[in-house]
N, C-alpha and C positions, 0 to 999 in steps of 0.2 A: 545317768546318776552316778556321782562319784562316790565309791564306798572304799576308798583306799585308807580310812581312818583319819582323814583330815577334817577342818572346821565343819565341811559340810554334814559329814556323818555325825560329829559331836552335837551340831545343832538339831538334827533329826532325832537324836537320841533325847536329847533334852525335851524337845516339843513332846516326843512320844511318852515320856514320863509325865510331863505335866498334863497331858491329856488323860492319860491314865488315872490319875489323881483327881482330875475335875469330873470324868466320867463317874468314878467310884463316889465322890461326894455327891453328885447329881442322882445316882442310885439310891444312895442312902437317904437323901433328902424326900425322894419320891416315894420310898417305902413306907412313909407314914401318911401318905395321901389317902383320904377317903372322899368320896363325893355322892351326891344324893340325887335322885331321879324322882319326879312326882307324876302322878296321873290322876285323872279325875278332880282336877282342881285342888290337888294336895289331899284327897281322901286317901290315897297310897302314897307311901313314901318308901323307896327301897334306896339302901346305902350299899356302896360296894367299896373294897379297898382296892389298893394300888394293883393287886393282881386281878381285878374284875370279879372277886369272889363277894357274894352277897353276904354282908355281915349285920343288916338290920332290915327288918320290914315292919312297917307300921301301917295299920289300917284302921280307918274311923269305923265305928260300928254301923254307921248308916248303911255303908256299901257290902257289910258282911252279912246281909240277910240270906236266910237259907235259901229263898228262892232266886237268888241272884249269884249262883256259883259260878257260871259262864262269865257274867260281866265283872265279877271280882278277879276271876283268872286272867281276864283280858287287860284289867287295870295293872294287876301286879306284873304282867308281861311288860307292859307299856312302861311303867316306872323302871323296872330293870334295865330295859333296854335303853332308857333316856340316861340313866346312871352310867351305863357303860360308853354311851356315845360321850358324855361329858369327861368319862375318865381318858378317852381316846384324844380328846381336845387337850386336857390337862397335860397328858403325856407328851404331845406334839409341842406345846409351849415349853415344856420344861427341857425337852431333849433337843429339838430342832436347833436352837442357837449353838449348842456344843458341837452338834454334827457339821453346822456351818462353819464353825472355828476350825474343825479338823480339816474339812474340805479347803478352806482358805490357806491354813499352813501347808497342806500338802501341795497346794497348787503354787505357793512361793518357794518351795524347795528347789534348790539349784540343781539341775541334773539332766 
């Protein structure tokens, strides 16, 4: 790799700046993402934010019976896990193209 300050270095620096801006924009966009997971045919709905933190939990009264505590706990865990899996998919869909672009640009750098 030629780092003598010539056009190759300038191009690398320009690409790096652009990728930093693209990544910052992608992170900002993703920070507002929320996803939902359900269990029990929609009886339990869990919402997580872009960090995977549970932000909302909805439970229909039918599954909240006192004699169904373990069943309810299982449904809550299933809904939260589904929401977290959905978040991982959204994260991959959002950031993988950017990472592929970075890989492509670095692969095309003369050196």
